[in-house]
N, C-alpha and C positions, 0 to 999 in steps of 0.2 A: 786848582788852586794856580797862583796866587787871585785873590779876588779884593780889590780890584786889579785888573789885569791890564798890561801894555800890549804886547804883540803875541803872546801865546797863551795858551791854555793848557795845562797839563791835567789828565785826568788817569786816577789809576783805581783799582778794585781789585779784590782778591778771588773774583768771578771773572767770566769771561764778558766783555762788552760788546754787545752785539751790533747798536746804532748808537749816534749821537748826532743829535740836532741841534742849530743854534737859531731861535725864534725871537723874531723882534716883538715890541711892543704891543702891536697893533695884531700878533699872530702869525705872522708872514716867516715861512722857514726861510732863513737867510743861506745856511749851510748844512749840508747832510753828508755824514761819513759812516759808511756800514763797516764794521770790524768784526773780528774775532779772535781778540786778545783783550789782555787785563789792564792796557795801559796805552795811552795815546798823546801825542802833542800835537794841537790845532793851530794853525797859524789864523790870528783875528786882526792881523794889521790892516787888512783892506777895509774893514768894520770902522765905522762913525763911532766916535764918543756917544756912549748910551747906555742904556740898561736892557740887557736880553735876558732869555730863559735859556738855560741849557739842558734839553732832556736826553737822557741817555737809557739803553734798554737793557737790562741784566737778566736773564732766565724769564723773558718776555715781560716781565714787569717795567713799566717806564717809569722814573723818577725824574724831577725837575729842579734845578736850582736857578735862582737869580744870580746873573753875573754882570757886574760892571765893566764897561771898557772905559778908560782913561789914558788915552796915547800921550 
């Protein structure tokens, strides 16, 4: 959250998040962050206004969400 977002995205889970990736619309990995905690804040102020995919791994299961960046 929030979505659409401005400069930061907040991610939280009741379980440990292992890895977060932001992927552009053509499939190129833009940002990667390895974690071992249940929440994170990621700075996306350097990314252009566009649609991206946020993928995150919890217990080895990869989930994906569409995010919209609008500065």
